[in-house]
Phi, psi and omega in degrees: 000141180294138177295324175297318179295313181301316180298316183292321180296316181297314181295315178300314183292317182298313183293324178290323176296318178293320179294319181296318179292321177294329173299317175299313180299321182288322177300314181294321179288338180291341180276347185252131178291128175084004180284144180282118189266161178275126186291154176296329176301319177295317182295320176293323178297314176303318179294327180288325182265047175079015178254019185298322181294320176297316179294318180293320178295318179292328178298315186272332178294311185258007180051056184235129182067019181279350179265352183272118183294329180287337171283321181294327179262320183294317181295314172302325177292323176294328175300314177302317180296320179297315180298314178299316179293319179296319178300312178299319177294319173303316179291321176296313180296333179267006176074016176283326177243136180071000000 
């Protein structure tokens, strides 16, 4: 297996695991009055930097942010963007492009 491919898969899994755990933490904090929450901007940032699958999995596993239209539309769109970006980075690292 190619080292570049292994690096990308490891990075993808790590960021998605982090995003999934942060969705769980934010869901737990949402039940407590006065708790400092994780901002929606941070969750979208994580989704943008290859964590969209983890955010989407967290949304439906923990039933968190599923009533927000911008999460229901934005996160699946970011999954498409993540897949395209990862493929582009893979092609660049393997010398196919540039």
